[in-house]
C-alpha positions in Angstrom: -21.2 -6.1 -29.5 -17.8 -7.7 -29.1 -16.1 -4.4 -29.4 -18.4 -2.9 -26.7 -17.7 -5.8 -24.4 -13.9 -5.5 -24.8 -14.2 -1.7 -24.2 -16.1 -2.3 -21.0 -13.6 -4.8 -19.9 -10.7 -2.5 -20.6 -12.4 0.3 -18.7 -13.0 -2.0 -15.7 -9.4 -3.1 -15.7 -8.2 0.6 -15.8 -10.5 1.5 -12.9 -9.2 -1.4 -10.8 -5.6 -0.4 -11.6 -6.3 3.2 -10.5 -8.0 1.9 -7.3 -5.0 -0.3 -6.6 -2.6 2.6 -7.0 -4.7 4.8 -4.7 -4.7 2.1 -2.0 -0.9 1.6 -2.4 -0.3 5.4 -2.1 -2.5 5.5 1.1 -0.5 2.6 2.6 2.8 4.4 1.7 1.6 7.6 3.3 0.5 5.8 6.5 3.8 4.0 6.8 5.7 7.2 6.4 3.6 8.9 9.1 4.2 5.9 11.4 7.9 5.9 10.8 8.0 9.5 12.1 6.1 8.4 15.2 8.8 7.5 17.8 6.4 5.6 20.1 5.3 3.4 17.3 8.9 2.6 16.4 9.7 1.8 20.0 6.7 -0.6 20.3 7.5 -2.2 17.0 11.2 -2.6 17.5 12.7 -6.0 18.6 13.8 -5.9 22.2 16.3 -8.7 21.8 19.5 -6.9 21.3 21.7 -10.0 21.9 21.6 -11.0 18.3 23.1 -7.7 17.2 26.4 -8.2 19.0 
């Protein structure tokens, strides 16, 4: 019984880890797509250029 519970717990942890990795990869792909979108970069950029002098 204890071994079965630990096996289920391990499987659940592995499933959560795989799900987390998929979400992370999706975020990375979305960020890469947005970084290639010039309009997004213009809207996101800081318009205060005085501090870069």
